[in-house]
TIMARGU-72657 format. One line per field, with one value per residue (C-alpha): z, y, x; residue number from 0; residue in three letters. Coordinates in Angstrom, 1 decimal. Example, Ala and Ser with C-alpha at 12.3 -4.5 7.8 and 13.67 -1.06 7.14 Angstrom:
<recs>
pz = (7.8  7.1) .
py = (-4.5  -1.1) .
px = (12.3  13.7) .
num = (0  1) .
residu = (Ala  Ser) .
</recs>
This chain:
<recs>
pz = (128.0  129.7  128.6  128.1  130.4  128.7  127.5  128.7  126.0  125.3  127.1  130.1  130.1  130.0  132.9  135.0  134.4  135.3  138.5  139.4  139.0  140.2  143.3  141.7  141.3  138.1  138.4  137.4  135.1  133.6  135.8  134.7  135.5  135.5  135.1  137.9  137.3  138.5  141.1  139.5  139.7  140.4  137.8  138.9  138.3  136.2  138.0  136.6  136.3  138.6  136.3  137.2  133.5  133.0  132.3  128.9  129.5  125.8  123.7  120.0  118.7  115.9  113.3  111.2  110.9  109.6  112.0  110.8  110.1  112.0  115.0  118.3  121.1  124.7  127.8  131.5  134.4  137.4  139.9  137.3  138.0  135.2  135.6  135.1  132.1  130.6  131.0  129.4  126.4  126.0  125.9  129.0  130.8  129.7  127.9  129.2  126.1  122.6  120.7  116.9  115.7  112.0  109.8  112.5  112.2  114.9  116.8  116.7  117.7  120.7  122.0  121.5  123.4  126.2  126.5  126.5  129.2  131.4  131.0  131.6  134.7  136.1  135.5  137.3  134.2  134.3  130.6  127.3  123.8  121.3  117.6  115.9  112.7  111.1  109.0  105.6  104.7  105.2  102.1  103.7  104.5  108.1  111.1  112.2  114.7  116.0  116.8  118.4  120.5  121.7  122.6  124.3  126.4  127.8  128.9  130.6  134.3  134.4  132.1  133.9  130.9  127.3  124.6  121.1  120.9  119.9  116.2  117.0  118.4  115.8  116.3  115.8  114.8  118.3  121.9  125.2  127.8  131.6  133.7  137.2  139.6  141.1  144.9  145.3  143.7  146.2) .
py = (100.4  100.5  103.2  102.4  104.3  107.3  106.9  109.7  111.7  111.2  114.5  113.4  110.0  111.7  114.1  111.2  109.2  112.2  112.8  109.1  109.0  112.5  111.4  108.5  108.8  107.2  104.3  105.0  102.0  100.0  97.4  93.8  91.5  87.9  85.1  82.6  79.8  76.3  74.8  72.6  68.9  67.1  64.5  61.1  60.5  57.5  54.9  52.5  48.9  46.1  45.7  49.2  50.2  54.0  55.1  56.4  59.8  60.6  60.4  61.3  64.3  63.8  66.3  67.4  71.1  72.9  74.9  77.8  76.6  79.5  79.3  80.2  77.6  78.5  76.6  77.1  75.2  77.0  77.9  78.6  82.1  84.7  85.6  82.0  81.7  84.9  83.6  80.3  82.0  84.3  81.2  82.3  79.0  76.5  73.4  70.1  68.1  68.5  66.1  66.5  64.8  65.6  62.7  60.6  59.2  60.2  56.9  57.1  60.8  60.0  57.3  59.5  62.4  60.1  58.7  62.1  63.5  60.4  60.5  64.3  64.1  61.1  63.2  66.2  68.4  71.4  72.5  70.5  71.6  69.6  70.3  69.3  71.2  73.7  71.2  72.4  69.0  67.2  66.6  68.0  71.4  70.8  70.8  67.3  66.7  70.3  69.8  66.4  67.6  70.5  68.1  65.5  68.0  69.4  65.9  65.0  65.7  66.2  69.2  72.5  74.8  75.1  77.7  78.2  78.7  81.7  82.1  81.0  77.7  76.8  79.5  78.2  74.8  74.0  74.4  74.9  72.5  73.3  70.1  69.4  68.7  65.2  64.9  64.0  67.3  69.5) .
px = (29.5  32.9  35.4  39.0  41.4  42.9  46.5  48.8  50.4  54.2  55.1  53.0  54.9  58.2  57.3  56.0  59.2  61.4  59.5  59.7  63.5  64.3  66.2  68.1  71.8  73.2  75.7  79.3  79.2  76.3  74.7  74.8  71.9  72.9  70.3  69.9  72.4  71.5  73.9  76.6  76.1  79.4  80.5  81.6  85.3  86.1  88.1  90.6  89.6  91.0  94.0  95.2  95.1  94.7  91.1  90.3  88.8  88.4  85.3  85.7  84.0  81.5  82.7  79.9  80.4  83.4  85.5  87.6  91.2  92.8  90.4  92.2  91.6  91.4  90.1  90.5  89.1  87.7  90.4  93.1  94.4  94.1  97.7  98.8  96.6  97.9  101.5  100.5  99.0  102.0  104.3  106.2  106.0  108.7  107.4  108.8  107.8  106.4  104.2  103.7  100.5  101.0  100.2  98.5  95.0  92.5  92.9  96.7  96.7  94.4  96.8  99.8  98.2  97.1  100.6  102.2  99.9  100.4  104.1  104.3  102.2  104.2  107.4  105.9  105.9  103.7  103.4  103.6  103.0  100.8  101.2  97.9  98.3  95.9  94.0  95.2  96.6  93.3  91.3  88.1  89.6  88.6  90.9  90.0  92.9  92.6  88.9  89.6  92.5  90.3  87.6  89.9  91.8  88.6  87.6  90.9  90.9  94.7  94.4  93.9  94.0  95.2  95.4  96.7  100.4  102.4  103.3  106.9  105.6  103.0  100.3  96.8  98.3  99.5  98.4  100.2  98.7  98.9  98.8  97.6  100.3  100.5  100.1  103.8  104.9  103.0) .
num = (0  1  2  3  4  5  6  7  8  9  10  11  12  13  14  15  16  17  18  19  20  21  22  23  24  25  26  27  28  29  30  31  32  33  34  35  36  37  38  39  40  41  42  43  44  45  46  47  48  49  50  51  52  53  54  55  56  57  58  59  60  61  62  63  64  65  66  67  68  69  70  71  72  73  74  75  76  77  78  79  80  81  82  83  84  85  86  87  88  89  90  91  92  93  94  95  96  97  98  99  100  101  102  103  104  105  106  107  108  109  110  111  112  113  114  115  116  117  118  119  120  121  122  123  124  125  126  127  128  129  130  131  132  133  134  135  136  137  138  139  140  141  142  143  144  145  146  147  148  149  150  151  152  153  154  155  156  157  158  159  160  161  162  163  164  165  166  167  168  169  170  171  172  173  174  175  176  177  178  179  180  181  182  183  184  185) .
residu = (Met  Ala  Arg  Glu  Pro  Arg  Lys  Pro  Ala  Lys  Asp  Glu  Asp  Ser  Asn  Leu  Phe  Arg  Gln  Ala  Val  Ala  Asp  Val  Thr  Pro  Leu  Lys  Arg  Pro  Ala  Val  Ile  Leu  Pro  Asp  Val  Pro  Lys  Pro  Val  Pro  Arg  Lys  Arg  Pro  Arg  Ser  Asp  Gln  Thr  Gly  Ala  Pro  Val  Asp  His  Tyr  Arg  Asp  Leu  Asp  Ile  Asp  Thr  Ala  Thr  Pro  Leu  Asn  Glu  Ile  Leu  Gln  Phe  Arg  Arg  Ala  Gly  Val  Gln  His  Lys  Leu  Met  Arg  Arg  Leu  Cys  Arg  Gly  Glu  Leu  Pro  Cys  Ala  Ala  Val  Leu  Asp  Leu  His  Gly  Leu  Arg  Val  Ala  Glu  Ala  Arg  Gln  Ala  Leu  Gln  Ala  Leu  Leu  Arg  His  Ala  Gln  Ala  Gln  Gly  Asp  Lys  Val  Val  Arg  Val  Ile  His  Gly  Lys  Gly  Lys  Gly  Ser  Gly  Thr  Gln  Gln  Ala  Val  Leu  Lys  Gln  Gln  Val  Asn  His  Trp  Leu  Gln  Gln  Asp  Pro  Thr  Val  Leu  Ala  Phe  Cys  Ser  Ala  Gln  Ala  Arg  Asp  Gly  Gly  Ser  Gly  Ala  Val  Tyr  Val  Leu  Leu  Lys  Arg  Thr  Arg  Ser  Asp  Glu) .
</recs>
């Protein structure tokens, strides 16, 4: 009959542990262990058709869950500097154009947003403001346009970053949008 190995007492465990880590110097701040992240897979860029018509980058969001009406939106692509993002969120960058989507249906809002972004980029504008509203006027008490705008802007390759506006510019009912510069601007 085989005997189980004897379990050390708690004091014995503590002493063994202290002996094992006696010569270790503690870190000044806690270590963070990051999981292995898979390598990114590049997405194919959509191309315009033979007619030269602009590509529709937007897919509508299926809205099935309620989002808090006062939710703050923020999105930043890799490569956008923290300082620039901070200035955008503080409303320190001048807005070249403002688009108010109040009262528009989803399809109309989508077309208006695409037109604004195409026009702004063609003009070389760097920042625009989009007022989507807070969703209090919708019968469902959901911020439908806000959720769609959030979804659409993340899909648009011309958008580098966006964030909810300052209270003076619409607060959580509007976003500042930072656009990619066109090649001729650089």
